[in-house]
C-alpha positions as CSV (number, residue, x, y, z in Angstrom):
1,M,-113.2,-19.4,42.2
2,W,-114.8,-16.1,43.1
3,I,-118.2,-16.1,44.7
4,E,-119.9,-12.9,43.8
5,N,-122.8,-13.4,46.1
6,Q,-121.9,-14.9,49.6
7,Y,-125.6,-15.4,50.2
8,A,-126.3,-17.6,47.2
9,I,-126.2,-21.2,46.2
10,T,-125.1,-21.5,42.5
11,A,-124.0,-24.0,39.9
12,L,-120.4,-23.6,38.8
13,D,-118.3,-25.9,36.7
14,G,-119.7,-29.2,37.8
15,A,-120.0,-28.1,41.4
16,V,-122.6,-26.6,43.8
17,A,-121.0,-23.4,45.2
18,V,-122.4,-22.5,48.6
19,G,-121.5,-19.0,49.7
20,G,-120.1,-18.6,53.2
21,A,-123.1,-16.5,54.4
22,V,-125.7,-19.0,53.2
23,T,-127.8,-20.2,56.2
24,V,-128.7,-23.7,57.1
25,A,-132.4,-22.9,56.4
26,Q,-131.4,-22.0,52.8
27,L,-129.5,-25.3,52.5
28,L,-132.6,-27.2,53.6
29,E,-134.8,-25.4,51.0
30,D,-132.6,-25.1,48.0
31,P,-133.6,-27.3,45.1
32,L,-130.2,-27.2,43.4
33,L,-128.5,-28.7,46.5
34,W,-131.1,-31.5,46.7
35,Q,-130.9,-32.3,43.1
36,E,-127.1,-32.1,42.5
37,A,-125.6,-32.8,46.0
38,R,-128.3,-34.8,47.7
39,P,-126.0,-36.4,50.4
40,V,-125.2,-33.0,51.8
41,A,-128.8,-31.8,51.8
42,E,-129.9,-35.0,53.6
43,A,-127.0,-34.8,56.1
44,V,-127.9,-31.2,57.0
45,R,-131.5,-32.2,57.5
46,R,-130.6,-35.0,59.8
47,D,-128.3,-32.8,61.8
48,V,-131.0,-30.2,62.2
49,E,-133.4,-32.9,63.3
50,A,-130.8,-34.1,65.8
51,G,-130.3,-30.6,67.2
52,L,-126.7,-30.4,66.0
53,L,-127.4,-27.5,63.6
54,S,-129.9,-24.7,63.8
55,P,-131.6,-23.0,60.8
56,D,-130.1,-19.6,61.5
57,Q,-126.5,-20.8,61.4
58,T,-124.3,-20.2,58.4
59,A,-122.6,-22.7,56.2
60,E,-119.4,-22.3,58.3
61,A,-121.3,-24.3,61.1
62,L,-120.9,-27.4,58.9
63,L,-117.1,-27.1,59.3
64,R,-117.3,-26.8,63.1
65,Q,-119.0,-30.0,64.1
66,D,-117.2,-31.3,67.2
67,V,-116.4,-34.6,68.8
68,C,-119.3,-36.1,70.9
69,C,-118.3,-37.7,74.1
70,P,-120.4,-38.4,77.2
71,S,-117.4,-37.9,79.6
72,R,-116.6,-34.5,78.1
73,E,-120.3,-33.5,78.1
74,Q,-120.4,-34.2,81.8
75,G,-117.5,-31.9,82.4
76,A,-114.8,-34.5,82.9
77,P,-111.3,-33.4,82.0
78,C,-110.1,-34.7,78.6
79,L,-107.6,-34.3,75.8
80,L,-109.7,-31.7,74.1
81,A,-109.9,-29.7,77.3
82,G,-106.1,-29.6,77.6
83,E,-105.6,-32.8,79.6
84,R,-103.5,-35.7,78.4
85,A,-105.9,-38.6,78.9
86,C,-109.3,-39.9,77.9
87,P,-111.7,-40.8,80.8
88,S,-114.0,-42.7,78.5
89,L,-111.4,-45.4,78.0
90,E,-111.6,-46.7,81.5
91,K,-115.3,-47.2,81.7
92,P,-118.0,-48.5,79.2
93,C,-118.6,-46.0,76.4
94,P,-120.9,-47.5,73.8
95,T,-121.3,-44.1,72.1
96,G,-117.5,-43.6,71.6
97,S,-115.2,-44.5,68.8
98,V,-115.1,-48.0,67.5
99,M,-112.2,-47.4,65.2
100,G,-109.5,-46.1,67.5
101,G,-108.2,-42.8,68.7
102,K,-107.0,-39.6,67.0
103,R,-104.2,-37.5,68.4
104,L,-104.7,-33.8,68.7
105,E,-100.9,-33.1,68.9
106,P,-97.7,-35.2,69.3
107,P,-98.0,-37.4,72.3
108,A,-96.2,-36.5,75.5
109,C,-93.6,-39.3,75.1
110,Q,-92.6,-38.2,71.6
111,A,-92.4,-34.5,72.8
112,A,-90.0,-35.6,75.6
113,C,-87.8,-37.8,73.3
114,P,-84.6,-35.9,72.3
115,A,-84.6,-37.7,69.0
116,G,-88.3,-37.1,68.3
117,V,-89.0,-40.8,67.8
118,D,-92.6,-41.6,66.7
119,L,-93.1,-43.9,69.8
120,A,-96.8,-44.1,69.5
121,G,-96.6,-45.1,65.9
122,I,-94.1,-47.8,66.7
123,L,-96.3,-49.2,69.4
124,Q,-99.2,-49.2,67.0
125,L,-97.2,-51.2,64.5
126,L,-96.4,-53.7,67.2
127,R,-100.1,-54.1,68.1
128,E,-100.8,-54.7,64.5
129,G,-98.3,-57.5,64.4
130,S,-95.9,-55.5,62.1
131,L,-92.7,-56.1,64.0
132,L,-90.5,-55.5,60.9
133,E,-92.2,-52.2,60.2
134,A,-91.8,-51.2,63.8
135,Q,-88.1,-51.9,63.6
136,R,-87.8,-50.0,60.3
137,T,-89.7,-47.0,61.8
138,L,-87.4,-46.9,64.8
139,M,-84.4,-46.9,62.5
140,K,-85.7,-43.9,60.7
141,Y,-85.2,-41.9,63.8
142,L,-82.6,-43.6,65.9
143,P,-80.1,-46.1,64.5
144,M,-78.5,-46.9,67.8
145,A,-81.6,-47.4,70.0
146,R,-79.9,-50.4,71.8
147,T,-77.1,-48.0,72.9
148,V,-79.1,-45.2,74.4
149,C,-82.8,-45.8,74.9
150,L,-82.7,-47.6,78.2
151,A,-80.1,-45.1,79.6
152,C,-82.2,-42.1,78.5
153,G,-85.7,-43.0,79.6
154,R,-87.2,-39.5,79.3
155,C,-90.2,-40.9,77.4
156,V,-91.2,-43.0,80.5
157,G,-91.1,-39.9,82.7
158,A,-93.4,-38.1,80.3
159,C,-96.1,-40.9,80.1
160,V,-99.5,-39.7,81.3
161,K,-100.4,-43.1,83.0
162,N,-100.0,-43.5,86.7
163,Q,-98.1,-46.7,85.9
164,P,-96.1,-45.5,82.9
165,V,-95.7,-47.6,79.8
166,G,-92.2,-49.1,79.7
167,L,-91.3,-47.3,76.5
168,A,-87.5,-47.3,77.3
169,N,-87.6,-51.1,77.8
170,L,-89.6,-51.6,74.6
171,M,-87.3,-49.5,72.5
172,D,-84.3,-51.3,74.1
173,W,-85.7,-54.7,73.2
174,L,-86.6,-53.5,69.7
175,G,-83.1,-52.1,69.3
176,D,-81.7,-55.4,70.4
177,T,-83.7,-57.2,67.7
178,I,-82.3,-54.8,65.2
179,D,-78.7,-55.1,66.3
180,S,-79.0,-58.9,66.4
181,H,-79.8,-59.0,62.7
182,P,-77.4,-56.8,60.7
183,E,-78.2,-59.0,57.7
184,I,-81.6,-57.3,57.6
185,F,-81.0,-53.8,59.0
186,F,-77.4,-53.0,58.2
187,I,-77.1,-54.3,54.6
188,P,-75.0,-52.5,52.0
189,P,-77.0,-50.1,49.9
190,S,-78.2,-51.2,46.5
191,G,-77.3,-47.9,44.8
192,D,-74.1,-45.9,44.6
193,S,-74.1,-42.1,44.8
194,R,-70.4,-42.0,43.9
195,K,-70.0,-39.5,46.8
196,W,-67.2,-40.0,49.4
197,V,-67.9,-38.4,52.8
198,A,-65.3,-38.1,55.6
199,L,-66.3,-38.0,59.2
200,P,-63.1,-36.7,61.0
201,S,-63.8,-38.3,64.4
202,P,-66.1,-41.1,65.7
203,T,-68.4,-38.9,67.8
204,L,-72.0,-40.1,68.6
205,A,-73.3,-37.5,66.1
206,A,-70.8,-38.8,63.4
207,L,-71.7,-42.5,64.1
208,S,-75.4,-41.6,63.7
209,A,-74.8,-39.7,60.5
210,A,-72.7,-42.6,59.1
211,Y,-75.7,-44.9,59.1
212,Y,-77.9,-42.6,57.1
213,L,-75.2,-41.4,54.8
214,R,-74.3,-45.0,53.9
215,R,-77.9,-46.1,53.6
216,M,-78.4,-43.6,50.8
217,G,-75.5,-45.0,48.8
218,N,-72.6,-42.7,49.9
219,H,-69.2,-44.0,50.7
220,V,-68.5,-43.1,54.3
221,V,-65.2,-43.1,56.2
222,V,-64.9,-42.5,59.9
223,L,-61.4,-41.2,60.7
224,N,-59.4,-41.1,63.9
225,D,-61.3,-44.2,65.1
226,G,-60.7,-45.4,68.6
227,P,-62.4,-47.4,71.3
228,A,-66.1,-46.8,72.1
229,E,-65.1,-45.6,75.6
230,E,-63.4,-42.6,74.0
231,T,-66.5,-41.6,72.1
232,L,-68.6,-41.8,75.3
233,A,-66.1,-40.0,77.6
234,S,-67.4,-36.5,77.0
235,F,-70.8,-37.6,78.3
236,G,-69.5,-38.5,81.7
237,E,-69.0,-41.7,83.7
238,R,-72.7,-42.7,83.4
239,A,-72.2,-43.2,79.7
240,L,-69.2,-45.5,80.0
241,P,-71.2,-48.7,80.6
242,L,-72.8,-48.2,77.2
243,A,-69.4,-48.9,75.4
244,G,-70.1,-52.5,74.7
245,R,-73.4,-51.6,73.0
246,L,-71.8,-48.8,71.0
247,A,-69.0,-51.2,69.8
248,R,-71.6,-53.6,68.5
249,Y,-73.3,-50.8,66.6
250,K,-70.0,-49.9,65.0
251,E,-69.5,-53.5,63.9
252,N,-72.9,-53.3,62.2
253,L,-71.9,-50.1,60.5
254,A,-68.8,-51.8,59.2
255,A,-71.0,-54.7,57.9
256,M,-72.9,-52.2,55.7
257,G,-69.8,-50.8,54.3
258,V,-68.8,-47.9,56.6
259,L,-65.0,-47.7,56.7
260,F,-63.2,-47.0,59.9
261,S,-59.6,-45.7,59.9
262,P,-57.4,-44.9,62.9
263,G,-55.6,-42.3,60.7
264,S,-56.3,-38.6,60.3
265,L,-57.8,-36.8,57.3
266,E,-54.4,-35.7,56.3
267,A,-53.1,-39.3,56.3
268,W,-56.0,-40.6,54.1
269,T,-54.7,-42.0,50.8
270,G,-57.9,-43.4,49.4
271,E,-60.5,-41.9,47.1
272,P,-60.8,-38.0,47.4
273,F,-63.6,-36.8,49.6
274,H,-66.5,-34.8,48.2
275,Q,-67.4,-33.6,51.6
276,V,-65.8,-33.5,55.1
277,L,-68.7,-33.5,57.6
278,D,-67.2,-32.3,60.9
279,L,-69.5,-33.5,63.7
280,E,-67.3,-33.0,66.8
281,S,-69.2,-33.0,70.1
282,A,-71.4,-30.0,70.5
283,P,-70.1,-27.3,72.9
284,A,-72.6,-28.4,75.6
285,K,-71.3,-31.7,77.0
286,G,-72.5,-34.1,79.7
287,W,-75.0,-36.9,80.1
288,D,-78.1,-34.8,79.1
289,Q,-76.5,-34.3,75.6
290,L,-76.3,-38.0,74.9
291,V,-79.4,-38.4,72.7
292,P,-79.4,-34.8,71.4
293,A,-75.9,-35.5,69.9
294,I,-77.4,-38.4,68.0
295,A,-80.4,-36.3,66.8
296,W,-77.9,-33.7,65.6
297,G,-76.0,-36.3,63.5
298,V,-79.3,-37.5,62.0
299,E,-80.3,-34.0,60.9
300,E,-76.9,-33.2,59.4
301,A,-77.0,-36.4,57.4
302,R,-80.4,-35.6,56.2
303,K,-79.3,-32.2,55.0
304,L,-76.3,-33.6,53.2
305,N,-78.3,-36.4,51.5
306,L,-80.8,-33.8,50.2
307,S,-78.0,-31.7,48.9
308,Y,-76.9,-34.7,46.9
309,G,-80.4,-35.1,45.5
310,L,-81.0,-38.2,47.7
311,K,-84.4,-38.7,49.3
312,S,-85.0,-37.9,52.9
313,F,-85.1,-41.0,55.1
314,L,-87.5,-39.7,57.6
315,E,-91.2,-40.2,57.1
316,P,-94.1,-39.0,59.3
317,G,-95.8,-41.6,61.4
318,G,-99.6,-42.2,61.7
319,D,-101.7,-40.4,64.3
320,F,-104.8,-42.6,64.1
321,C,-104.3,-45.5,66.6
322,T,-106.0,-48.5,68.0
323,F,-104.9,-50.7,70.9
324,Q,-105.8,-53.7,73.1
325,R,-108.4,-52.2,75.4
326,E,-108.1,-55.1,77.9
327,G,-104.5,-54.0,78.4
328,L,-105.4,-50.7,80.0
329,S,-105.6,-52.1,83.5
330,R,-102.5,-54.3,83.2
331,P,-99.5,-53.6,85.4
332,P,-96.2,-52.9,83.6
333,V,-94.5,-56.0,82.1
334,G,-91.0,-55.0,83.3
335,E,-88.1,-56.4,81.4
336,I,-89.1,-57.4,77.9
337,R,-87.6,-60.6,76.6
338,D,-89.8,-61.5,73.6
339,E,-92.4,-60.2,71.2
340,A,-95.4,-61.4,73.3
341,Q,-94.2,-59.3,76.3
342,A,-93.6,-56.4,73.9
343,L,-97.1,-56.6,72.6
344,A,-98.5,-56.8,76.1
345,E,-96.7,-53.6,77.1
346,A,-97.6,-51.8,73.9
347,G,-101.3,-52.6,74.7
348,R,-101.0,-50.4,77.8
349,C,-100.5,-47.2,75.8
350,L,-103.3,-44.6,75.6
351,N,-101.7,-42.9,72.6
352,C,-102.6,-39.5,74.2
353,A,-105.6,-39.6,71.9
354,C,-109.3,-38.7,71.9
355,Y,-111.6,-41.7,71.6
356,G,-114.9,-39.8,71.3
357,A,-117.0,-40.0,68.1
358,S,-117.3,-37.4,65.4
359,G,-120.6,-35.5,65.7
360,G,-123.0,-34.8,62.9
361,C,-123.6,-36.1,59.3
362,A,-122.6,-32.9,57.4
363,S,-118.8,-33.3,57.8
364,A,-119.1,-36.9,56.6
365,A,-121.1,-35.8,53.5
366,L,-118.7,-33.0,52.6
367,L,-115.8,-35.5,53.0
368,M,-117.5,-38.1,50.9
369,L,-118.0,-35.7,48.0
370,E,-114.5,-34.4,48.3
371,T,-115.6,-30.8,48.8
372,V,-113.2,-27.9,48.3
373,I,-113.2,-25.4,51.2
374,R,-112.3,-21.9,50.0
375,T,-111.6,-19.1,52.5
376,D,-110.6,-15.5,51.9
377,R,-107.0,-16.6,52.2
378,R,-106.5,-20.1,50.8
379,T,-108.1,-23.3,49.5
380,L,-108.4,-26.5,51.6
381,R,-109.4,-30.0,50.6
382,A,-112.1,-31.7,52.7
383,Q,-109.8,-34.8,52.9
384,D,-107.2,-32.8,54.7
385,Y,-109.5,-30.6,56.7
386,F,-111.6,-33.3,58.2
387,A,-108.7,-35.5,59.0
388,Q,-108.0,-33.3,62.0
389,L,-109.6,-33.3,65.4
390,Q,-111.5,-30.0,65.9
391,P,-110.5,-29.0,62.3
392,W,-111.5,-25.4,62.6
393,R,-108.3,-24.9,64.6
394,Q,-106.6,-24.8,61.2
395,F,-108.3,-21.5,60.5
396,Q,-106.0,-18.5,61.0
397,P,-107.1,-15.5,63.1
398,G,-109.5,-13.5,61.1
399,E,-109.8,-16.1,58.3
400,A,-113.4,-16.6,57.1
401,L,-115.2,-19.1,54.9
402,E,-115.8,-17.7,51.4
403,A,-117.5,-20.8,49.9
404,L,-117.9,-24.5,49.9
405,E,-117.5,-26.0,46.4
406,I,-119.4,-29.3,46.5
407,P,-118.9,-31.6,43.5
408,M,-122.2,-32.6,41.8
409,C,-123.1,-36.2,42.1
410,G,-123.8,-36.6,38.4
411,D,-124.5,-40.3,37.6
412,F,-123.6,-41.4,41.1
413,R,-126.3,-43.0,43.2
414,A,-125.7,-41.2,46.5
415,G,-127.3,-40.4,49.8
416,C,-126.9,-40.1,53.6
417,L,-128.3,-42.5,56.2
418,S,-128.1,-42.3,60.0
419,Q,-129.0,-44.1,63.2
420,G,-128.3,-42.5,66.5
421,E,-124.9,-40.9,66.5
422,L,-123.8,-43.0,63.5
423,C,-124.2,-41.9,59.9
424,L,-123.2,-43.4,56.5
425,C,-122.7,-41.3,53.4
426,Y,-122.4,-43.2,50.1
427,A,-122.0,-42.7,46.4
428,F,-122.1,-45.6,43.8
429,L,-121.3,-45.3,40.1
430,V,-122.9,-48.3,38.4
431,E,-122.0,-49.0,34.7
432,E,-123.4,-52.0,32.8
433,G,-124.8,-53.3,36.0
434,K,-121.5,-53.4,37.9
435,I,-120.2,-51.1,40.7
436,T,-117.3,-49.4,39.1
437,I,-116.7,-46.6,41.7
438,L,-118.0,-46.2,45.2
439,R,-117.3,-44.2,48.3
440,L,-118.4,-45.1,51.8
441,V,-117.8,-42.6,54.6
442,A,-118.9,-43.2,58.2
443,G,-119.5,-40.5,60.7
444,G,-119.7,-41.2,64.5
445,A,-117.6,-44.3,64.2
446,A,-114.3,-42.6,65.1
447,P,-113.1,-39.1,66.3
448,V,-113.2,-37.9,62.7
449,P,-115.2,-39.0,59.7
450,V,-113.6,-42.1,58.2
451,R,-113.7,-43.4,54.6
452,L,-114.2,-47.2,54.6
453,S,-111.7,-47.9,51.8
454,A,-111.3,-51.6,52.7
455,G,-115.0,-52.0,52.6
456,E,-115.3,-50.3,49.3
457,R,-112.8,-52.8,47.8
458,A,-115.0,-55.6,49.0
459,L,-117.9,-54.4,46.7
460,Q,-116.1,-52.8,43.8
461,G,-116.5,-54.5,40.4
462,R,-119.4,-56.7,41.6
463,P,-122.9,-56.8,39.8
464,L,-125.1,-54.5,41.9
465,L,-128.4,-56.5,41.6
466,E,-126.7,-59.7,42.5
467,L,-125.8,-58.4,45.9
468,E,-127.8,-59.6,48.9
469,P,-127.8,-56.4,51.1
470,G,-127.3,-58.2,54.4
471,Q,-124.5,-60.4,53.1
472,A,-122.8,-57.5,51.3
473,A,-123.0,-55.5,54.6
474,R,-121.3,-58.3,56.5
475,Q,-118.6,-58.5,53.9
476,V,-117.9,-54.8,54.2
477,M,-117.7,-55.2,58.0
478,E,-115.3,-58.1,57.7
479,A,-113.1,-56.0,55.4
480,I,-112.8,-53.2,57.9
481,E,-112.3,-55.5,60.9
482,P,-108.6,-54.7,61.2
483,S,-109.4,-51.1,61.8
484,L,-111.8,-51.7,64.6
485,C,-111.1,-51.0,68.3
486,L,-114.1,-51.7,70.4
487,P,-114.9,-50.1,73.7
488,Q,-117.0,-52.0,76.2
489,G,-120.5,-52.0,74.7
490,G,-119.3,-51.0,71.3
491,E,-120.7,-54.1,69.7
492,K,-124.1,-52.3,69.4
493,K,-122.6,-49.6,67.3
494,L,-121.0,-52.1,64.9
495,Q,-124.4,-53.8,64.5
496,A,-125.9,-50.4,63.7
497,L,-123.2,-49.7,61.1
498,E,-123.8,-53.0,59.5
499,G,-127.5,-52.2,59.4
500,L,-126.8,-48.9,57.7
501,L,-124.6,-50.6,55.1
502,G,-127.5,-53.0,54.3
503,Q,-129.9,-50.1,54.0
504,C,-127.4,-48.4,51.7
505,I,-127.2,-51.4,49.3
506,T,-131.0,-51.6,49.2
507,A,-131.3,-47.8,48.5
508,V,-128.8,-48.0,45.6
509,Q,-130.4,-51.1,44.1
510,S,-133.8,-49.3,44.1
511,V,-132.6,-46.4,42.0
């Protein structure tokens, strides 16, 4: 869409197009915006009244609303200032996030892990009680965690806490729960790619690749097989005590159908190989190459699987985390023997995340209406743009806003409500008396605006006029409870959010 007049607000193809040079004052006064995209007009007015926007700013200011945090506003060092911790977590912060923290970049532990394991995501799954998903996530990155995690320990050295989270102990315990159940984690694949792959020697890289290649349905043969001690010899004497664990891993590979042969490639008399994947130890040897060798095998397996048209086995982890706040002051658990101890240690993690609250109503309104953001170089969706902390960092040097394309509300009953730093943007489509479609987006409840999808499901399909506003609001709050992560004093913010939900139902019923 080309905006001829950057200073105009126009109607185009079911949307209100706001030129990049339009001022906040124009937004407040424009009848088209108030008629067709009322939640945005109301949100801008509320932000001006709160002093978060000024009339002479342009529309781009709606895209630059920052995180609000009392610690940051008092000059305390924080994640957004380049530090790796959030001071608001260790003292009462009733104005902070009540729905967890958002990471600005990969956490320090993940950056230090030679295998790039999504450690924070795994700890989040443990805190949610999803042990099986935590195990599966670890397997996406590191199939032999029990062999190497405790020996490596680089993640622990990178932790920002004065008493670091025992990540190596956690991953070692989790790896043990995996190795102890080959019937769950090392089962033969259900499909058959009909590809035969030879691994000429049982290096760590090859043994890592073997798991992922077999998992995708390939037939895998490890040749020149020998004792685990021989595989570990190139990494030095420190690696030799890991031989027993590596041998157990090889037994699990055999259980899923990986074949081990003491013979050479030339001596092989079985099915012809489609590929010989030579993963001899990298030129650099020694203890420091232990985990990098595994990561190399994982990557080479990924490339080969994709060349066969098989899906990648790596999936990105989440970056919006909650945790047990009471665990922040706990000392390290030490050796982990059971799930309760693992959960207690996972609760000590800060996630290297910001726990402030998104500032302003405008960003929540633009997200709720699924606005399209057009610059002079590309097009961005509001859902992607506002999912990031300080989202304007996505703009390239010299890139400028050309227009905001805000979908018209049409038959939706929509608006924006606020109380203090909290806001609620809503849109309900009511057909034959029933709520058929609805959107609820909260601002000020988390470091970014958040769509209350679980709460929407609690109301969808119900007769609108039969809802009692207070009771419906409580039902929405009950539905989003798993997403909550309260700071000390955060109960008042939840009460305010419930009050806004009740006002929202009343407003929609009165239309």
